[in-house]
C-alpha positions in Angstrom: -11.6 -6.1 -9.0 -12.8 -3.0 -7.1 -9.9 -2.5 -4.6 -7.3 -3.9 -2.4 -7.4 -3.1 1.3 -4.4 -2.6 3.5 -4.7 -2.2 7.3 -2.4 0.3 8.8 -1.7 2.0 12.1 -0.7 5.4 10.8 -3.2 6.3 8.2 -1.7 9.7 7.4 1.8 8.3 6.8 0.3 5.6 4.5 -1.7 8.2 2.6 1.4 10.4 2.1 3.4 7.4 0.9 0.8 6.5 -1.8 0.3 10.1 -2.8 4.1 10.3 -3.4 3.7 7.2 -5.6 1.2 9.1 -7.7 -2.1 8.0 -6.3 -4.9 10.4 -5.5 -7.1 10.4 -2.4 -10.6 9.6 -3.8 -12.3 9.9 -0.5 -12.2 9.4 3.2 -14.8 8.0 5.6 -15.4 6.8 9.2 -16.9 3.4 9.2 -18.9 1.9 12.2 -22.2 0.4 12.9 -24.1 -2.9 12.5 -23.5 -3.1 8.8 -19.7 -2.9 9.3 -19.8 -5.5 12.1 -21.8 -7.9 10.0 -19.7 -7.4 6.9 -16.3 -8.0 8.4 -17.4 -10.4 11.2 -16.2 -8.3 14.1 -18.0 -6.6 16.9 -17.8 -2.9 17.6 -16.0 -1.9 14.5 -14.8 1.7 14.3 -12.4 2.5 11.5 -11.3 5.3 9.3 -10.6 4.6 5.6 -9.0 6.5 2.8 -9.7 5.3 -0.8 -6.7 5.9 -3.1 -7.0 5.9 -6.9 -4.2 5.2 -9.4 -3.5 8.0 -11.9 -5.1 6.0 -14.8 -8.3 5.7 -12.7 -8.4 1.9 -13.0 -7.0 0.7 -9.7 -7.8 1.6 -6.0 -6.3 0.9 -2.6 -8.4 1.2 0.6 -6.2 2.1 3.5 -7.9 1.2 6.8 -7.1 2.3 10.3 -9.0 0.2 12.9 -9.7 2.0 16.2 -11.8 -0.9 17.5 -11.1 -3.6 17.6 -7.4 -2.9 17.3 -5.5 -4.3 14.4 -3.8 -7.7 15.1 -1.1 -9.8 13.5 2.7 -9.9 13.1 4.9 -6.9 12.5 4.7 -6.6 8.7 8.2 -5.0 8.7 9.7 -8.4 9.8 7.8 -10.5 7.2 10.0 -11.7 4.3 8.7 -11.6 0.7 8.1 -15.4 0.5 5.5 -15.3 3.4 2.1 -16.8 2.5 -0.7 -14.4 2.1 -0.9 -10.9 0.6 2.5 -10.1 -0.8 2.8 -6.8 -2.6 1.2 -4.4 -5.1 3.1 -3.5 -8.2 3.0 -0.1 -9.8 4.2 0.9 -13.3 6.3 4.0 -13.2 8.0 6.3 -15.7 11.3 7.0 -13.9 12.1 4.4 -11.3 15.2 6.1 -9.9 13.1 9.3 -9.2 10.3 7.4 -7.6 12.6 5.4 -5.4 14.3 8.6 -4.3 11.0 10.3 -3.5 9.6 7.3 -1.6 12.8 7.1 0.5 11.8 10.6 1.8 8.8 8.8 3.3 10.9 6.1 4.9 10.9 3.5 2.1 13.8 1.1 1.8 14.7 -1.3 -0.9 14.0 -4.9 0.0 16.6 -6.2 -2.4 18.2 -4.4 -5.3 16.9 -2.3 -8.2 17.5 -4.7 -11.1 17.1 -5.0 -14.9 15.0 -7.9 -16.3 16.3 -8.6 -19.8 15.7 -5.6 -22.1 12.1 -5.2 -20.8 12.0 -3.8 -17.3 13.8 -2.2 -14.4 12.3 -3.6 -11.2 12.5 -3.3 -7.4 10.7 -4.1 -4.2 10.4 -1.3 -1.6 9.2 -1.6 2.0 7.2 1.5 3.0 5.4 2.6 6.1 4.4 -0.2 8.5 6.2 -2.8 6.3 3.9 -2.4 3.3 5.7 -3.9 0.3 5.3 -2.3 -3.1 7.0 -3.3 -6.3 7.9 -0.8 -9.0 8.4 -1.6 -12.7 9.8 0.8 -15.3 9.3 -0.5 -18.9 12.3 -0.1 -21.0 12.4 0.9 -24.7 
């Protein structure tokens, strides 16, 4: 897998959220033209993207802000976790309490509770900017 794309309205807020999670901005670009229209099957595409890389260098997220045509769909903040389609991205973290506290500074809220799974993990789901759901997992022991 090369990357997962997430369409957002506020690109800067999404970048700040994922930087706080430990990701680095690998690059930014403005995308438009015939190749973009033909690739995504839309006409008149104008978008800005930020490619984010995980600290280990193995995973990437592409954050995309469409200027034209405008993004469509339901309010992701109102979508429950059991909705069909893209669900969440999980990140392994060292100190889940610290990460949750830092992400709350960017507007993140727990979807449920921070829980312990057997003697293996502490886990939680957070809803970040624009309803983006991320899961955090801290391995125990």
